[in-house]
N, C-alpha and C positions, 0 to 999 in steps of 0.2 A: 918539246921533249921534257919530260919530268924526270928529275934525278931520283934514283931508287931509294936513296937514304935521306932525302930532304922533304919536309912536309910543312905546308903553311896551314895552320889551323885557325879558323876564323869563327867568330860568333857575333851576331848582330842583335841589338834590341831595336824594335821598330814601333811605329804608331799603329800598325795593323798588319794584315797578311798579304795585301795585294798592291804592289807598286803601280800597276796599271790604273788603279782607282785612286791614286794620289797619296798612298801611304809612303812614309819616309823613314830613313834610318835616324835613330836618336843616340845610339852608342855603338862603337866599334871596339872589339877586342881581338887581337891577333897575336899568335905565337908562331915563331919559326923554330922547328924541331929538326935538328940535323945530327946524324950519327949518334942518336940516343941522348942528345943534349938540347936544352932550350938555349938557342943562340941569340934570340931577339924577341922583344915584346913591344907591342904597340897598342895603346888604348886612348880613346878620347870620346867625350860626349859630342854630339852633333846637334846643331840647331836645325830642326826640320822646317822651320818657318810655317808650321801648322800647329793646331792645338793638340796637346797630348791629353787623352781622355782620362777620367778618374780610374777606369779599369786598368789601363796600361800603367798608370802611376802606382796603383796598388800592386800590380804584378811585378814591376821592375824597381820601384822606389824612385824612379826618375820623374820629376815634375817639370812643369813649364818654367818655373823659376830656375831650376838646375841648368836648363839648356839655353836660357835667354842670352847669355854672353859667351856661349860655346861657338866654335867655328861652324860655318855652314859646310856642306859636303864639298863644294867647289874648292875650299881652302885646304882640304886634306887629300883630295883625289889623287894628285900627282905622286905624293909620297906613298900613299897606300898602293897605288898601281905599281910602283917600282918595287915594292917589297914582294908582291905576289907574282913571282916569276920563277921559272926553272925549278919547280917543285910540284908535289901533289897538292891539290886544293882539297882541304879536309874540313868537314863540318858535320855537326850532329843534325842531320836532315839537309843534305847538300842542295836539293832543288830549291829550298827556301832561301838559304844564305847566298848561293851562287846567283840565283835569279834576281834577288834584291840588289846585290852589289853590282851586277852587270847592268841592270836597269839604271842605276845611278851613274855608272861610268858612261853609258851611252848618252844619258841626259846631259852630261857635262862635256861631251865630245871626245871621250877616250874610247879606245878599242876594248871590247868586252874580253874578260878572262877566258882563255881557251887552254886549260891544263887538264891533265889526268886528274880524276876526282876520286875521293874516298868518302863514303857516307858511313859515319860511325853508327847510325841507327841500323842500317842494313847489316853492317859487320856484327853488331851486337846481336841482332836476330839470328844470324848464322852461327856465330861462335859462342854465344851464351844462350843456347836454345831453351834452357829451363828458367830463364829470368822471368820474374813475375811482371815486370814492366820495363819498357825501353825508354822511358823519360830519363833525361840526363841526371837529374837530382836523385832519382830512385836507384839508378845504376850505380852512381857514386856511393850512395849509402850502402848498397849491398856488397860493393867491392871495397868498402872502407877507405875510399878516397876522401881527402879533406876538401870540402866544398863550402867555402866561407860565405859566399854571396851569390846564391842561386838567382838566375835571371839578371845578372850583371855580366856584361860582355866579356871582360878579361877573365873573371873567375870561371865563367862557363868554358872559355877557350882553353884555360889551363887544365880544367878537369877533363875536357875532351881530348887534350894531348895525353894525359895520363891514361885515359880509356883507350886511345889509339894504340899506345905502347903495349898495354895489356892484351888487346885483341890481336895485334901482330905477333906477339910472342905465343899466344894461343894457337894462331894459324900455323906457325912454324913448328909447333910441337905435335901436330897431327900426324897420324900414320900415312905412309906413302900412298896406300890404296885410297884413302879418303881424299888426300890432296889431288890425286890423279882424276878422280871423279868430279871433284869440285872444279877442276880446271876445265872440264867439258861444259860446265854450266856458266863459266865466267862471262862469256860474251853477252848474256842477257841480263846481267846484273847492272846496277847503277854504278858501282865502284869499278875502277880500272885496276884489276888485281893480277893481270896476266904476268907481268914481270916479277911481282912478289911471289906468285905461285911457282914460277919457273925456278927462282932461287931456292924456295922451300923444298921443291921436289928434288933438286940436285943434292941438297943436304940430307933429305929424308932417306935417300937410297942407302946411305951409309949409317943410319941410326937405327939400331935395333930397339925393340921395346924392352928396356932394362927392367921395368917394373913387372913385366909379365901380366899386365892387365888387359892387353888387347890381343884378340885372335883374328885371323884372316881366313875367309872362306869364299870361294868363287868370286874373288876380286873385291870383296867388301871387308872393311875392318869394323869390328864391334867389340864392345866390352866383354871380356871373358867372364862367363857366369861362374861364380864361386860355388864350391860344393857346400851345400847346407848341411851342417851337422846338427841334427835335432837333439836337444839336450835330454839327458836322462833325469828322471825325477830324483831329487834328493829329499831328505827328511824335511817335512813342513810343519809349521805350527798349526794349532787349531784355528778355525776361521775367526773365532772371537778374539784370540790372541793376536792374529794378524791385523784385523781392522783397528784394534786398540793401539797396536804398535804404529800403524801407518798414520793414524789421525792424532794421536795424543802423546806420542813419545818423540823426544828430540831427534832420534835417529831415523824417524819415519819421514813423511813428506816435508817436515820442517827443516830437515837437513839438506833438502834438494831444491826447495822453492823459497825464494825471498818473500818475506812478509806473509808466510803461510799462517792462516788461522783455521783451526778446526771448525768445520761447519756441522752442527748437529743434524741438519737436514740431509747432508751428504752421507754421513754415517748411518742415518736411519734408512736411507734408500739402499745403500750397500747391504745392510743387514736384512732388509725386507726381501730383496731379490734372492739372496742365498737361502733364506728360510723357504721361499716359494719353490726354489729348485729342489730342496730336500723333500718337500711335501708333494712334489710332482703335480703342481697346479699351474694354472695360468694366472697372470696378474696384470691389472691396469694401474700404472703409477703416473699420476700427473705431477711432475717435478717443476715447480715454478722457477723462473729466471733466477740465477744465482745459486742454485742447488749444487751445481757441478756434477750434472748427471752422467757425463761421459765417463769420468773416473769411477763414479758410484756404481755403474753397471759393469765396467771392465774388470774391476777387482773380483767380484763374485764369479764372473764368467771365466776368468783365467784360473782362479782357484778351483772351481768346479771341474774344469777341463783337465788340469794337471793332476789333481788328487784322485780323480775317478777315471782317468784314462779315457775320457770321452770328449768329442769335439763340441764346441759351442759356436753357433753362428751369431754374428751381430749384423743387422741390416739397417741401413740408413736410407733416407729418401734422396739426398743430394750426394753426388760424388765428392763435392767439396768437403762434406763432413767425413767421408771415408778417408780422404787425404789427411784431414786434421787428426783423426784418430791414429793414423799410421805414422805421422810426422811429429806429433806432439805428445799425446797421452801414452801411446805404446812405448816410445823410447824412455819416457819418464818412469813408467812402471818396470821396465827392464833394469833400471838402475836401483829402484827402491825396493822391489820385492825380493825376499830372501831366498828365492828359488828361480831357476831358469824356466822360460816358456818360449813358445814359438807362435807368432801371429803373422798372418799374411792377408793380403787384400786380393779379391778377385772380382772382375766385372764381366760384362758381356763381350762377345767376340768383336763387336764394332769398336771397342776401345783399344785393341791391340794391333800393332803393325804386323802385317804378313810380309816376311822377308822374301818369300817366293814372288808375291805380287810386286814388291818394291824392285826386285831384280828385273822383272819384266818392264816396268815403266821407265827404268833407267836406261833401257835400250832404245827408247823412243823419246827424243828431245826436241826434234825439229819444230813441232807445232805447239810447244809449251809457251804460255804467256808468262809475264813477269812473276805473278804470284805463285804459279806452279813451279817455276824455276827456283824461286826463293825457298819454297817449301821443300823441294828436293835437297837443296843445299843444307837447310836446317836439319833435315832427317839424317843426312850423311854424318854430320858432326854429332848429332844426338846419339847415333848408334854407338859412338865411342864412349858414351857416358851412362846410358840407361841400363839398369838391371831388368826392368820390367817390360819395356816396349809399349808402355801405356801412353797413348796420345795426350791424356790429360796432364802430363808433365809439361807440355809445350804451350807456348803462346803463339798461335799461328795467324797469318792473314786470313781474311774471310774466305777467299777462294781456296786457300790452303786447307781450311777446315772441311770444305766440300770434297776437295781432292783426296784427303786421307781416308775418307769413307770408301773410296774405290780401291785402296790398298790395305784395308783392314783384314783381319782374319775372317770376318764375316763374309767379305767379298771373295775371299779365297775359296769358300765353300768348306767341305769336310776336310779334316786333316788326313793327308795321305801318307801312310808309313813308308811308301816307296819314294816319296819326294826327297830330293837331296837336302831340303831345308827342314825336314820333319823334326830332327833332333834339336834344331835351333829355334823352334817355334816358341815365341814368347807366351802365347796362350797355353800351349801344352805344358810349359814349365810352371805357369801360374796354377794350373789344375793339379799338377803333381805336388807342388808345395802345399796346396790347400788340403790334399789328401793326407798329408803328414802333420799338419799344423794342429795346435791346441785350439786356437781361436781364429776364425775366418771372418774378415770384414767384407761384407757385400752390400748390395743395394736392393731396394724393393722391386725394381724391374726384373732383376735376375731371380730373386726369390719368387716372384709371381709366375715364373715359367713353370713351376711345379703345378700350377692350377690348370694347365692346358695339356698335360700328359706329354710334354715335349721331352726330349732326351735330357736327363738330369746333368747339369754342370756342377752343381754344388755337391761336395762329398756328403755321405750319410751323416745325419745328425738327429738328435732328439730334444735338444734344448736350444732355444732361440730367443734373442733379444731384438725387438723391433723399436728402434729410435725413430723420432719424427713419425710416430704411429698414426697421427691424424691424416697422413697421406696414403695409408695402406689401401683403404677402400678405393680411392680414386685411381691409384696405380694399378691395382688388380683389375679394375674395370677396363682400363685402357689396354691391358695386356690380354685379357680374355677377348676383348673386341679387337678392332684394328682401325687403322687410318690409311688412306690411299690418296696420294695427290699427284698432280701432273708431273712435277719435277722428278719424283721418284720413278715413275713409269718411263718418262722420257730418258732419264739417266740409265735405266736398265736397257732400253732399246739402243741407246748410244753405245753402251758398254759392249753389247753384242755385235752391233751393227756393221754397216758397210763403209763407215767413215774411217779416216786414217788411224784413229785411236781405238777402233772397235776390234774385239777379239777375232771375229770371223775374218775381217780384212787382213789382220796380221797373219793368220794361218794360211789364208789364200795366197798371200805374197810368198810365203815360205814353200808351199807345196802346190805344184801345178795340178796334181790329182784333185786336191780339195777345190781349187779354183774351177776345175771342170765340173765337179759335182754341184757346186753352187750355181754355176752357169746353167747347168741342166735343170736344176730345181727353181730357176728364176729367183734366186735369193734376193738380189738387189731390188727387184720390183716388189716382192713380197714385203721386204723391210720398209721400203719407201711407202707402200700402201698402208702398212700398219702405223707408221709414224704420222702419215697424213690423216688417217682416221682418228688416231688419238688426239691430234690437234683439233680436228673438227668437233669431236665429242666434247672436249673440255671447253672449247669456245662457246658451244651451245649451252653447256651447263652454266657457264658464266652469265650468259644473257638471260637464261631462265631464272637464275637467282636474282639478277638485277631487276627483273620484272616482278618477281614474287615478293622481294624484300619490302616493297612498299606496303604490302598487306600485313606482313609480320613485324617489320621494324626492328628486328633483333640485330644486335651488334656485339661482337666479342670484345674483351677488354684490350685487345691490341688493334681494334678498329676494323675487323673483318665483318662483312655482312654474313648473317647466318640464316639458313632456311631449313626447317624441319619438314620431313615428308608427311603428307596427310592423304586420306582416301581420295581427295579431289584430284590429286596428281594423275591418277590413272585415266581420267576422262579428259585431260588436257591434251590438245592436239600436238602442242610443242613437245610435251613429254613423250608422246607416242613416237615422235620423230627421233627423240633422244634414245629411246629403247631400241629402235631400228639400228642406230649407229652403234649402240652397245653390242648388239648381236653380230654386226659386221666386224667390229674390233675383236670380239672373242674368236671368231672364225680365223681372222688374220693372225692373231697371236698363237692359235692352235697350229696354224700352218708353219709358223716359225719354229715352234716347239718340235714339230714333226721333222723338220730339216735337221735340227740339232740332234734329235734322237738318231737320225740316219748317220750323221757325222760321228757321233759318239760310238756307234756300233762299228763304223769303219775304222776308227782309231784303235778300238780294242782288238779287232781282227788283225790290223796292221802292226800291232804291238808298239804303238806310239808311247812316248813318255807319259806316265800317269798324271803329271801335273797338267798336261794339255787336256786329257780326258776329264780330269777333275774340274777344270775351268768350264768346259762345255757343259758338264753335268750340273754345275752350280747355276749357270744361266738358265738351263732347262728347268731346274727346280724353282728358280725365281719367277720364271714365266708361268709355271704351273700355279704358284701361290697367287700371282697377280690375276690370272684368269679366274681362279676360284673366288677371290675377293670381289671381282667385278660381277660375277654371277650372283653371289650372295647379296651384294649391295643393290643391284638393279633388277635382277630377274627373279628373286625370291621375295615373297611377301614379308613385310615387317611384322615381327612377332610382338605380342603384348609385353613381353619381358625385355625388349630391347628398344633402342632409339637410334635412328639414322638421321644424320643431318649433313648439310653442305655449307662450307664457308668459302667466301671469295674475298680476295684482296682488291677492294674497289679501285685502289690507286695503282694496282699492279698490272701485269700483262693480262690480256683477254682470256688466257687459259690458266690463270693463277687460281686454281680450284682445289679445295681440300675436302675429301670425303671421310666421314667418321661413322663408326658403328660401335656401340657399347651396350652391354647389358645394363638394365636399370638397377638391379640389385645383385650384389655378389656375396651377400652374407652366407647363403647356403653353400656356395662354392668354397668360400674360405673355411667354413666349418668342416666340410667333408674332405677337402684336399690339404688342409693345413692344421687347424686347431685340434682335430680329432686324431691326427696322426702323430702329434708331438707329445712328449711327456710334460714339457713345461715351456710356455711362451710368456715373455715379459713384454708388454706393450707400454712404451713410455713416450712422453711428449710434455712440453710446457703448456699445451692447449688441447685438452681432451674433454673437459667438463663444461656443461652449461648450467649456470646457477649452482655450481658445486655438485653437480650430479653427472654420473657416467651413463645414465639411462639411454640417452640417444646414441652415444657411441657404441654401447653394447649391442643395441638393437641392430645397428647398421652392419656390425660384424657377425651377426647371426646368433648371438648369445640370447637364449630365451629364459634363462633362470639365473640364479646366483652362484653358478659354478665357478666364478672367477673372483680372485682377490682384488679388492679395490683400495687404493691408497692415494691420498692427496698430500703432497709435501709442500708446505708453504715456503715462500721465498725468505731468505735471511735478511733481505734488504728492508730498510725502514721506509716504505713508500710514502707514509704520511709526512715524513721529513724531507723526502727527495722529490716529490712530484706534486704539482697542482693541476687539476683538471678544470679547464675553462670552456664554457659553453655560452655563446651569445644568444640573447633572447630577442634581438632586433634585426636578424638577417632576413632578407626577402625570402619568400616561400619558393622552394625549388620545385618546379613543375616540368614534366616531360615536354620537350620542345619549347620551353619558356625559361631557359636557364641563364640568360645573359645577365640579369640583375644579380642573381645569386653568385655567378662567377665574378662579377665586378666587385661585389662586397667581399668575396673570398680573397681576391687579389689585394684589396685595400688592407684587409687584416694581415695578410702575409707581409706586406711592405712595412706596416707599422710594427709588427712583431720582429721583423728582421732588423729594424733600427735598434731594438732592445737587445737582441741576441747576437748582433754583428753577423748576420747570416746564420750559419750552422743549423739549418732547418731541413727537415725531411717532410715533404708534402705528399700524402698518400691519397690516391684517387681510386675510385671504383670504375671509372670510365676513361678510356684512352682519348676519346673525343674531348672530354672536359679537361683532361691534362693538356692537350694541345692548345685549346683556347686560353687556358690560364697561362701557359708558357709564353705565348705570343703577346698577351696583354702585359705580363710582367716584363717582357723584353723591352717593350716600349717605355716602361716606367723606370726600370732600375738596372738596365744592362750595364751601364757604366760603373755602377757601384757594387754589383754582386755578380759572381760567376753563376749563371743559371745552367744546371745540368739536368736534362730531361730524358727519361727512358723513351726510346723509339725516335728521338730527335737528335740528341747528342750521340755521336758514334761510340761504339764499344759495348762490351758485355756488361752484365750487372756488376761484376766485381771490378771491372775497369772504371765504370761510372762512380762506384763507391770510392775507389782510390783517388780519382780526380777530385771528388768532393772533399776528401780529407786533405788534399794537397793545397787547396786554396783556403785562405783564412776566412774570406767572406763569400760563402757559397750557399746556394739553395738547391736541393736535390728533389726533383719531382719524379715520382714513380707510381706505377699501378701494380696490378696483380702480384708479380714475383717480389716486389719490394716490401710487401707487408710482413714478410718473414725471411729469416736467413740472412738478414743484413745486420752485421754487428759493427756498430760505430761507438766504441766506448769513450768515456772521458768527455773533455770539453769540445771535442769535434762536433758533437750533436747536443744542442741545448733545447730544441723545440721540435715536437712532432705535431703536424697539422693533419687531422683526419677530416677530409672534406665532406664525405658523406658516409653514413653508416653502410657497411659493406654487404648490403643485400645483393644477391644475384639478380639481374634483370628477370622479371617474371616470364619473359618470352625466350629466355635462354633454353636451348634444346634439351639439355640434360635436366635442368630444373623443371621444365614443363613435363617431361616424361616421368620424373620422380613424383611430381605433385599429383599427376593423374594416377600413378601407381598407388601412392599412399591413400588417395581419396577412395579408390576402389576397395581398399582394405580397411576402410572405416576410420582413417586417421585424418587429422587436420593438416593439410600440406604446409601451411604457413608455420605451424608449431613443430611439425616433424622434419621439415626440410629447410625452408627459408630462414627462419629465426636461428636454429642451431648453427647453420653454416655462417651466418652473419656474426653471431657472437664469437665463434671460434676465430674468425678472421679479425674481428675487432680486438680480441685479446692479443693476437699476433702483432697487430699494428701498435697497440699500446705498449707492448713489450720491447719495441725498438729503442725506447728512450733510455731506460735504466738498465745498464749492462754491468755495473759494478757498484759497490757500496759507496763509492765517492761521487757517482753521477748525480746530477741535479738538473731539473728542467721542467718544462711545461708541455702538457698535451692539450692542444686546442682543437675542439671538435665543432665544426661549423654547423652540424646537423642537430637542431634542438629537439628532434624526436627522442633523443636520449632522455629528455626531461618531460616531454609532453605526451608521448605515446605510452599506452599501458604496458607495452612490451619493453619499454626503456629499462625497467628494473632488471631484466635478464642480463643486459649489458653491464649495468652498474654492479650487480651482485656477483658478476663473474670476474671482476678485477679486484685487486687488493683495496682495502679501505683507505681512501685518501680524501683530502679536502676538495669539494666540488663547488665551483662558482658559476652561477647561472645569472648573468647580468647583461647590461648593454655592452656593446663592443668597447666603448670608451672606458667604462668602469673596469672591464676585464684587462685592458691595456694598463691601466693604473695598478691593478692587482699584480700583473706580470712584472711591471717595473719595480714594485716594492719587493717582490719575491726574488727577482734576479739580483 
């Protein structure tokens, strides 16, 4: 029995992660926390009688010499065992610490600990749902706890104690409705919180919401939405007076930003955009790193909107940049601008929680796994904090990320004015705010919806700023086209289906009439047949690509095999069998849709609640879309203006298949549906030109003459003083299927450079396969000295991997495609960028092949029109990872000497700022690097 007011908080430092494989404890830190006070502390180093690796020493500061004369575990076991009694056992990741200490107790003949447990990682996830990280050090920093010695046991235990106290107070402050629903989930959590919830619930009954910040509806508590008072325009200065004030007067940015220095390039960009708006023209502005382009375009956007009573849209590629604008630049401008304005952010339906769907899933808890239970708990607490209902505010477990798709506004279908949740819809509120705002921050995907004549989500606008504009063509192509994969169709069938969590099953359990209709229509058999046919089809597609890929040899940058359709497929017997399966699947899906139509009509006549009808109609609509896409993909001939291809995860399940269809050229579509409809569009990015020319970029967006303003704004950074470009002339030649010598030489160079830079390296690859081979070779050589973090191998998102890289002093980060851009690691955290190969797309990549053929038919050189421009843009992005501020300094090491030996190498060199280039032997380059650093 654990006392409600007593907690034993423990932290261990160990030689590794697995006691069963011989890892041992090297330090114990323990705190007894009783009635809100620390009543006892215990700490000691422990001699593990095995070697402590360099990596563990680097992480903890504990060396073999430190523990040589420390007690062995047997000498402290009895004292430690006696302390850990009659309390909650608390740790930051309980399974690790409890598992380790019990393994040691059992090893020395003592009974294992069997107490109620509290895991502060789990509690942090639930009660701090918007934290950016759940590592102890980063939580301590964000909560302003004093953490003097991270990765030392007593310091970690004391910080965990402070964290526990904070989290329990947060728990006790929650509304009654939230606590009651959390209590329903408690049984499937790791932490034993039943008694603590009971106490909190008894007190919560008598506590009103004194701050009037929480409202309750249908048994849920959520943050009360404040009434937005949109400001009235006051007298404003002229635009010239405004920018002079902001950039050059002491009461402007200098009054709000420490060490602010006016950047002529930022001033120039802000002025150019405003002038372009006034002339009602379009403009392309390449603003190099360091320009400060976010502020440079927000200032004219806000001024234009406020003074002319017109809305301006700002679109970004990444939602991460959307958040940055709303959380950093917009609040700054609200303080510094001499007039009020309103800016809001809007995304697609899939980003917003549907309260109606969440209410439904909270009624079904029996079959939830741990991740789903944890996600539901996170959402319940988050509802008391969020204004927006935007899932991107959360850090969810991987299964949770999949789960929230099923309870998004998109999964809800159309918004029903008759639904009890209609007035509380987060998505509806976002739309209403956007309709009244001066500036709306959105993303390219939502912007691209206007190209397909879909129902408009964005409010009317005539002026538009497109940041990260080099992604517009690609995003538009994906949106005009489509992708279809097994998991999505399977999830759709499961959502409809006859399983316990399927909609139809739930309805049939509620209404015997519905159950009889389904029985009469043989619903279960039809559903099972469709599911079986889907499995069979995608398994055959998997085998088909496995057979064909040996002919094409194409592989995506994340290691999937790719196969592009050709005319020979129609004569292949296996493909004919696949088409027969497709036809059968279409018929079966049509049958399901027919039953849903029958049910929907029945519900309407019987005057059922509209939310039920809406849910059925949503699934019917999704089936219709799926059927149409299957028909287009398999049963209609591939047009000359489009490309279709299949990708399979060769290491995944036998039905892990992804189908893609995209137009080859979207320039004309962009012109007719976007550019010709707008008064003024500003396209901006740090990487738009090739050899200082916009020609390629203009052509791809459909501009045929000089009707667009072109502007290049150079970086304020002194690259010649901050960067050295090193290219070895003695590397083995990299040949397809003969890469081992090249990879070996690359690893040798990385290790040698790491010794000079103390890690702090970003290694950029064009191939996931090459990344994996490099990672495992480096792991053999330097795992004990450096923390190796690799995309697709180390767990976590891109931002999580970046944070982990910055956490460790001696770390090497390996990344492919998405790491070439959008990764901002300023200062001494990053000293060296290694570009392993020039970033040409593989010549057999489906989209490249299709575009190359398209350009060739139109009399263009595909290499010069497609391959080279894409590679130069990506190279500029990779190069730009190193220098993020005027104080940064480092090395770019390019392993590919085509930069110097190929005729096209000058396109790369001429597209980056002028810097010193060293083309020497690897030994000479390392000497140059050592002198430079």
